[in-house]
N, C-alpha and C positions, 0 to 999 in steps of 0.2 A: 519402569525405567522412565526417567524424565529426559526430554529432548528440548534443548533451548538453542535459540539462534537469534541473530540480529540481521536486519535487512535495511539498507539505506537506499533511498531513491533520490537522486540529485537532478534538479531541473535547471533550465537556463535562467529562470528568475523566480522571485518569491511569489509573484502573482500566480504563476502556473502551479507552483508547489501547493499554494493555499487552495486553489481550485480542485486539484487532485485529492488533497487531504480531506477537504470537506465532502467531496463526492464519495470517497471510500469509507469515511468514518462511521457512517450509519450502519454499514454491514459489519464493521470490525468490533463494535461494542460487545464486550463479553468474551471475545475470542482472542484478542491480542492487544497489547499496549502500543500506542503510537504517539509520536511527538513531532511537531512541525517546528523546524529551526531554519529561518530564512528561506533558502531555496532547497532544503533537504527535508525529507520525511524519514523518520527513523521508526522502524517497527521492531518490537520484541516479541518473538514467538516462544511459547512455553507449552509443550504438549506432553501427554502421558505415553505416547507411542510414536515410533517413526512414521507409521502410516498416517496418523492424524497430523503430525508435523508437516509432512510432505503435502498432504491434502490442503492444509491451511495456507502454506506457501504458494501452492499452485493456484488456489482460488484468488489469493491476493494479487499475484502477478497477472493472472488472466483479467481480473477486474481493472487493474491499472492500465493494461493494454487497451481495453474498451474505452476508458476515459481519455487516453491519449488520442485514440482514433476520432472520438467525438470532438475533441479540441481542435485537431487538425482539420476536420471537415467544416467546423463552424468558422474557422479563420479564413477558409477559402471563399466562403459565401459573402 
């Protein structure tokens, strides 16, 4: 069974979106398709099982949270 889904992450500005996109793109190559459009990152997930789909989505979201926390921390310094 194929499981497909789209995830959009919208940011306050295009600079933040680009930083997050570039930070995550290295890990995403070969696993999912992504596009940067202004202040939004669009991900297309396509997996062979629900377990793999959920694992991919979970990894993506967890990695995005780490990048956000790093950006917040570096803005305060």
